[in-house]
DRENDO-1510 file (C-alpha; in Angstrom, 1 decimal, always signed):
<recs>
REC; n; res; u; v; w
REC; 1; MET; -67.2; +19.6; -22.2 .
REC; 2; GLU; -64.0; +19.4; -22.5 .
REC; 3; ARG; -61.3; +21.7; -24.6 .
REC; 4; THR; -57.4; +20.9; -24.8 .
REC; 5; PHE; -54.7; +23.9; -25.4 .
REC; 6; ASP; -50.8; +23.8; -26.3 .
REC; 7; LEU; -48.9; +25.9; -24.2 .
REC; 8; ASN; -45.4; +26.1; -25.9 .
REC; 9; SER; -43.5; +27.9; -23.2 .
REC; 10; PRO; -44.0; +29.6; -19.7 .
REC; 11; GLU; -44.8; +32.7; -21.6 .
REC; 12; ALA; -47.5; +30.9; -23.1 .
REC; 13; THR; -48.9; +29.7; -19.8 .
REC; 14; ALA; -49.1; +32.8; -18.1 .
REC; 15; HIS; -50.4; +34.4; -21.1 .
REC; 16; PHE; -53.4; +31.8; -21.2 .
REC; 17; ALA; -53.9; +32.6; -17.9 .
REC; 18; GLN; -54.2; +36.5; -18.0 .
REC; 19; SER; -56.1; +36.4; -20.9 .
REC; 20; LEU; -59.0; +34.0; -18.7 .
REC; 21; ALA; -58.3; +36.3; -15.8 .
REC; 22; PRO; -60.6; +39.7; -16.8 .
REC; 23; LEU; -63.6; +36.9; -17.7 .
REC; 24; LEU; -63.3; +35.7; -14.2 .
REC; 25; GLU; -66.2; +37.1; -11.0 .
REC; 26; ALA; -67.0; +36.7; -8.0 .
REC; 27; GLY; -68.2; +32.5; -7.5 .
REC; 28; ASP; -66.0; +31.8; -10.3 .
REC; 29; VAL; -63.9; +28.9; -9.3 .
REC; 30; VAL; -60.9; +27.2; -11.1 .
REC; 31; PHE; -59.6; +23.9; -10.4 .
REC; 32; LEU; -55.7; +23.3; -11.4 .
REC; 33; GLU; -54.4; +19.4; -11.4 .
REC; 34; GLY; -51.3; +18.2; -12.2 .
REC; 35; PRO; -48.4; +16.2; -10.8 .
REC; 36; ILE; -45.5; +18.6; -8.6 .
REC; 37; GLY; -43.5; +20.9; -11.4 .
REC; 38; ALA; -46.6; +21.2; -14.1 .
REC; 39; GLY; -47.1; +24.7; -13.4 .
REC; 40; LYS; -50.2; +25.1; -11.4 .
REC; 41; THR; -48.5; +27.8; -8.6 .
REC; 42; HIS; -47.3; +29.8; -12.2 .
REC; 43; PHE; -50.3; +29.7; -14.2 .
REC; 44; ALA; -51.7; +30.8; -10.9 .
REC; 45; ARG; -49.4; +33.8; -10.2 .
REC; 46; SER; -49.7; +35.5; -13.6 .
REC; 47; LEU; -53.4; +34.9; -13.2 .
REC; 48; ILE; -53.6; +36.9; -9.9 .
REC; 49; GLN; -51.1; +39.6; -11.0 .
REC; 50; SER; -53.0; +40.1; -13.7 .
REC; 51; LEU; -56.0; +41.5; -11.5 .
REC; 52; LEU; -54.3; +43.0; -9.3 .
REC; 53; PRO; -54.1; +47.2; -9.3 .
REC; 54; ALA; -50.5; +47.6; -8.5 .
REC; 55; PRO; -47.9; +44.7; -8.4 .
REC; 56; GLU; -47.4; +42.5; -6.0 .
REC; 57; ASP; -45.7; +39.2; -4.6 .
REC; 58; ILE; -47.6; +36.1; -4.7 .
REC; 59; PRO; -45.7; +33.8; -2.9 .
REC; 60; SER; -47.0; +29.9; -3.6 .
REC; 61; PRO; -49.7; +29.2; -0.9 .
REC; 62; THR; -48.0; +25.8; +0.2 .
REC; 63; PHE; -47.4; +26.3; +3.3 .
REC; 64; THR; -49.8; +29.1; +4.3 .
REC; 65; ILE; -52.4; +26.7; +2.2 .
REC; 66; VAL; -55.0; +30.3; +1.7 .
REC; 67; GLN; -53.6; +33.1; +0.1 .
REC; 68; VAL; -56.2; +36.3; -0.4 .
REC; 69; TYR; -55.7; +38.9; -2.6 .
REC; 70; GLU; -58.0; +42.5; -3.3 .
REC; 71; GLY; -59.0; +42.1; -6.4 .
REC; 72; PRO; -60.7; +45.3; -8.2 .
REC; 73; ASP; -64.5; +43.8; -7.8 .
REC; 74; CYS; -64.2; +40.8; -5.2 .
REC; 75; GLU; -61.3; +38.6; -3.5 .
REC; 76; ILE; -59.1; +36.1; -4.8 .
REC; 77; TRP; -58.4; +33.2; -3.1 .
REC; 78; HIS; -55.5; +31.0; -3.9 .
REC; 79; SER; -55.5; +28.1; -2.1 .
REC; 80; ASP; -53.0; +24.9; -2.3 .
REC; 81; LEU; -54.9; +21.8; -0.7 .
REC; 82; TYR; -52.0; +18.9; -0.6 .
REC; 83; ARG; -51.3; +19.4; +2.5 .
REC; 84; LEU; -55.0; +18.2; +4.2 .
REC; 85; SER; -56.0; +15.1; +4.9 .
REC; 86; HIS; -59.9; +15.7; +4.9 .
REC; 87; PRO; -62.0; +17.5; +3.0 .
REC; 88; ASP; -63.0; +18.9; +6.7 .
REC; 89; GLU; -60.2; +21.0; +6.7 .
REC; 90; ALA; -61.0; +23.0; +3.3 .
REC; 91; ILE; -64.5; +23.8; +5.2 .
REC; 92; GLU; -62.9; +25.0; +8.1 .
REC; 93; LEU; -60.6; +27.4; +6.3 .
REC; 94; GLY; -63.5; +28.9; +5.0 .
REC; 95; LEU; -63.4; +27.5; +1.1 .
REC; 96; ASP; -67.0; +26.9; +1.0 .
REC; 97; GLU; -68.2; +30.6; +1.9 .
REC; 98; ALA; -65.5; +31.9; -0.5 .
REC; 99; PHE; -66.1; +29.6; -3.5 .
REC; 100; GLU; -69.3; +32.0; -3.3 .
REC; 101; ASP; -67.9; +35.3; -3.1 .
REC; 102; ALA; -64.5; +35.1; -4.4 .
REC; 103; ILE; -62.5; +34.0; -7.6 .
REC; 104; CYS; -61.0; +30.8; -6.3 .
REC; 105; LEU; -58.0; +29.3; -7.6 .
REC; 106; VAL; -57.5; +25.9; -5.9 .
REC; 107; GLU; -54.5; +23.7; -6.4 .
REC; 108; TRP; -55.1; +19.6; -5.7 .
REC; 109; PRO; -58.7; +20.1; -5.4 .
REC; 110; ASP; -58.6; +16.6; -5.1 .
REC; 111; ARG; -58.3; +16.8; -1.4 .
REC; 112; LEU; -62.1; +18.4; -1.3 .
REC; 113; GLY; -63.4; +15.4; -1.7 .
REC; 114; ALA; -67.2; +15.5; -2.9 .
REC; 115; ASP; -67.0; +19.1; -1.2 .
REC; 116; ALA; -65.6; +20.3; -4.9 .
REC; 117; PRO; -68.5; +22.6; -6.2 .
REC; 118; ASP; -70.1; +21.5; -9.5 .
REC; 119; LYS; -69.6; +24.6; -10.9 .
REC; 120; ALA; -66.0; +24.4; -11.1 .
REC; 121; PHE; -63.6; +24.7; -14.3 .
REC; 122; TRP; -60.8; +21.9; -13.8 .
REC; 123; MET; -57.5; +22.8; -15.7 .
REC; 124; THR; -54.9; +20.0; -15.7 .
REC; 125; LEU; -51.7; +20.8; -16.7 .
REC; 126; GLU; -49.8; +18.0; -18.1 .
REC; 127; THR; -45.6; +17.7; -18.9 .
REC; 128; THR; -45.1; +17.5; -22.7 .
REC; 129; GLY; -41.4; +19.0; -22.6 .
REC; 130; ASP; -38.8; +21.2; -20.4 .
REC; 131; ASP; -40.9; +24.2; -21.0 .
REC; 132; THR; -44.0; +23.2; -22.7 .
REC; 133; ARG; -47.6; +21.8; -21.4 .
REC; 134; ARG; -50.9; +20.2; -22.4 .
REC; 135; LEU; -53.7; +21.9; -20.7 .
REC; 136; THR; -57.0; +20.1; -20.9 .
REC; 137; CYS; -59.8; +22.7; -19.7 .
REC; 138; ARG; -63.2; +20.7; -18.2 .
REC; 139; TRP; -66.6; +22.0; -16.9 .
REC; 140; SER; -70.4; +21.2; -16.9 .
REC; 141; ASP; -71.9; +24.8; -16.0 .
REC; 142; PRO; -72.8; +26.2; -18.8 .
REC; 143; ALA; -71.7; +29.6; -17.4 .
REC; 144; TRP; -67.7; +28.6; -18.8 .
REC; 145; ASN; -69.4; +28.4; -22.2 .
REC; 146; SER; -68.5; +31.9; -23.5 .
REC; 147; LYS; -65.3; +32.1; -21.1 .
REC; 148; ILE; -64.1; +29.6; -23.0 .
REC; 149; GLU; -65.4; +30.7; -26.4 .
REC; 150; ALA; -63.4; +34.2; -25.7 .
REC; 151; LEU; -60.3; +32.1; -24.8 .
REC; 152; ALA; -60.5; +30.2; -28.4 .
</recs>
């Protein structure tokens, strides 16, 4: 299935992320696609911050590859796989286990290759103007249907 949203400002992007956040639970995997500067990290930061019990710095995981946060019900994993050269490196990081037990936000999910879980929710951000984005969501797992309906 597929659904597209037009986000007219960075605040609209943050609001969409904050609206999705409470619908997520352990085992949910959100893939964030788009070119550099499309807003993947801004989206992830907004989502993570809204789930944390107290404000916290949410650094980009570009160099650490994975940042883990204690959410109210499970861990939240934010990963940026841009620097990985082989899908096995993601497995070495423990992402395969996190896909089952944590909320996972993954930037540059194409680096997973065939190891990408089928249950993932794919979000592609495209720049349409200086501060505007088009967000295309794709999913095949019916578990996402009610979550997307709640966002509409």
